[in-house]
C-alpha positions as a printed NumPy array, in Angstrom:
array([[-62.244, -86.001,   5.951],
       [-60.474, -83.992,   3.308],
       [-61.144, -80.874,   5.299],
       [-59.77 , -82.366,   8.471],
       [-56.452, -83.377,   6.794],
       [-55.908, -79.824,   5.54 ],
       [-56.724, -78.589,   8.981],
       [-53.939, -80.687,  10.476],
       [-51.487, -79.682,   7.721],
       [-52.432, -76.022,   8.066],
       [-52.024, -76.247,  11.851],
       [-48.66 , -77.907,  11.484],
       [-47.516, -75.24 ,   9.038],
       [-48.708, -72.474,  11.372],
       [-46.885, -74.098,  14.295],
       [-43.712, -74.452,  12.198],
       [-43.866, -70.775,  11.167],
       [-44.535, -69.677,  14.746],
       [-41.575, -71.713,  16.058],
       [-39.274, -70.072,  13.472],
       [-40.518, -66.63 ,  14.492],
       [-39.979, -67.333,  18.192],
       [-36.523, -68.722,  17.561],
       [-35.351, -65.725,  15.468],
       [-32.863, -63.461,  17.313],
       [-34.113, -60.02 ,  18.214],
       [-32.602, -56.997,  16.532],
       [-31.323, -54.257,  18.802],
       [-33.402, -51.082,  19.054],
       [-31.213, -49.108,  16.668],
       [-30.165, -51.987,  14.535],
       [-26.591, -51.852,  15.855],
       [-24.635, -52.576,  18.99 ],
       [-22.382, -49.958,  20.53 ],
       [-18.711, -50.769,  20.228],
       [-17.695, -48.953,  23.403],
       [-19.089, -47.643,  26.687],
       [-18.266, -44.45 ,  28.619],
       [-14.551, -44.278,  29.327],
       [-13.663, -46.857,  26.662],
       [-15.173, -44.487,  24.05 ],
       [-12.578, -41.803,  24.683],
       [-10.718, -41.037,  21.464],
       [-12.967, -43.322,  19.346],
       [-14.891, -42.232,  16.248],
       [-18.614, -42.248,  17.161],
       [-19.682, -43.464,  13.715],
       [-17.189, -46.323,  13.634],
       [-18.215, -47.414,  17.161],
       [-21.909, -47.345,  16.289],
       [-22.719, -44.627,  18.821],
       [-24.476, -42.367,  16.317],
       [-27.787, -44.231,  15.97 ],
       [-29.267, -42.879,  19.205],
       [-27.251, -39.64 ,  19.408],
       [-28.98 , -36.421,  20.415],
       [-27.7  , -32.852,  20.538],
       [-27.638, -31.685,  24.151],
       [-26.265, -28.215,  23.455],
       [-26.014, -26.147,  20.302],
       [-24.754, -22.804,  19.052],
       [-24.871, -21.049,  15.726],
       [-22.55 , -18.536,  14.084],
       [-25.286, -16.604,  12.28 ],
       [-26.506, -18.725,   9.39 ],
       [-22.988, -19.915,   8.543],
       [-22.172, -22.563,  11.143],
       [-24.006, -24.905,  13.516],
       [-22.018, -26.572,  16.315],
       [-23.533, -29.255,  18.554],
       [-22.462, -31.15 ,  21.63 ],
       [-23.868, -34.612,  20.963],
       [-24.622, -37.404,  23.475],
       [-25.144, -41.106,  22.812],
       [-27.26 , -43.003,  25.324],
       [-26.024, -46.42 ,  24.224],
       [-22.362, -45.425,  24.536],
       [-22.689, -42.937,  27.378],
       [-20.283, -40.664,  25.476],
       [-20.167, -37.2  ,  23.854],
       [-18.612, -35.571,  20.822],
       [-18.733, -32.287,  18.897],
       [-20.443, -32.151,  15.499],
       [-20.459, -29.178,  13.123],
       [-22.099, -28.263,   9.842],
       [-21.131, -25.333,   7.625],
       [-23.862, -23.754,   5.497],
       [-23.295, -24.534,   1.818],
       [-23.806, -20.827,   1.109],
       [-20.839, -19.9  ,   3.361],
       [-18.687, -17.396,   1.484],
       [-15.762, -17.072,   3.873],
       [-12.312, -18.355,   2.928],
       [-11.084, -19.144,   6.428],
       [-10.996, -22.596,   7.973],
       [-13.128, -23.044,  11.045],
       [-11.923, -25.489,  13.718],
       [-14.198, -27.667,  15.856],
       [-13.219, -29.362,  19.098],
       [-14.653, -31.156,  22.117],
       [-13.327, -29.79 ,  25.424],
       [-13.642, -31.479,  28.811],
       [-12.85 , -31.041,  32.465],
       [-12.795, -33.873,  34.978],
       [-15.86 , -34.245,  37.171],
       [-13.92 , -33.323,  40.294],
       [-12.448, -30.237,  38.614],
       [ -9.044, -29.6  ,  37.097],
       [ -7.546, -28.411,  33.861],
       [ -9.641, -28.49 ,  30.704],
       [ -8.313, -30.36 ,  27.701],
       [ -9.267, -31.076,  24.085],
       [-10.276, -34.551,  23.005],
       [ -8.666, -36.28 ,  20.081],
       [ -8.106, -34.5  ,  16.843],
       [ -9.296, -31.077,  15.941],
       [-11.543, -31.075,  12.894],
       [-11.765, -28.218,  10.474],
       [-14.475, -27.061,   8.106],
       [-14.208, -25.275,   4.789],
       [-16.558, -24.868,   1.851],
       [-15.074, -28.095,   0.463],
       [-15.425, -29.959,   3.82 ],
       [-18.736, -28.619,   5.237],
       [-19.322, -31.301,   7.912],
       [-17.124, -32.71 ,  10.65 ],
       [-17.246, -34.465,  13.985],
       [-14.646, -34.998,  16.669],
       [-13.62 , -38.162,  18.441],
       [-15.62 , -39.022,  21.568],
       [-15.101, -38.139,  25.172],
       [-16.419, -39.813,  28.275],
       [-19.668, -38.313,  29.626],
       [-18.288, -38.589,  33.164],
       [-16.584, -35.206,  32.79 ],
       [-18.018, -31.795,  31.97 ],
       [-17.966, -31.104,  28.232],
       [-18.477, -28.37 ,  25.673],
       [-18.24 , -28.112,  21.888],
       [-16.316, -25.134,  20.433],
       [-15.397, -23.546,  17.149],
       [-12.649, -21.037,  16.352],
       [-10.719, -19.643,  13.406],
       [ -7.298, -19.691,  15.059],
       [ -6.2  , -23.336,  15.003],
       [ -6.024, -26.667,  16.762],
       [ -6.391, -26.822,  20.528],
       [ -7.403, -23.162,  20.821],
       [-10.271, -22.665,  23.233],
       [-12.089, -19.426,  22.43 ],
       [-13.866, -19.368,  25.788],
       [-11.644, -20.973,  28.434],
       [-12.398, -20.955,  32.118],
       [ -9.704, -18.273,  32.367],
       [ -6.813, -16.961,  30.279],
       [ -3.289, -17.076,  31.577],
       [ -0.436, -15.01 ,  30.299],
       [  1.224, -11.642,  30.573],
       [ -1.136,  -9.302,  32.337],
       [ -3.488, -12.157,  33.242],
       [ -5.607, -12.074,  30.136],
       [ -5.513, -12.432,  26.384],
       [ -7.806, -10.928,  23.804],
       [-10.75 , -13.088,  22.873],
       [-10.548, -14.344,  19.3  ],
       [-13.255, -15.302,  16.892],
       [-14.968, -18.423,  18.15 ],
       [-17.504, -19.653,  20.66 ],
       [-18.513, -22.663,  22.72 ],
       [-21.703, -24.32 ,  23.857],
       [-22.433, -24.144,  27.587],
       [-20.624, -26.708,  29.701],
       [-22.757, -29.847,  30.094]])
């Protein structure tokens, strides 16, 4: 009889624990919910919006061993941004600028998203604000300044072209 009572109590405790487990809310896959989706992510910081947890580089380029630039895509936010890391052993004194460039899906003029970020030995990592994945995008670096595309679709100006400056871009994605 003693054994039977503990059996009922044990069963009741197990049922109580199971009901608490079944009633607990599920955590999202990455432990966070995205704060924006596609077009609403334009101009938003990917880390503030929670878009970084499932982010993957979809294109990358390197400037020797000094700089790595990535075009990053978030599945949960359906958005892209540029991310760059400067090697701690970088000995140059120049600032390097990083930007996300886009063109509309149907074609048109290319434009830079949000703010240009710069890297120096004191600021070795940076990311841009996000752009909507609906367009065609690339991540670029240069040593000229903000909103300077080192590899545009074409240069306009006197004589139809300008000299290419130091910088590079990932392939359009």
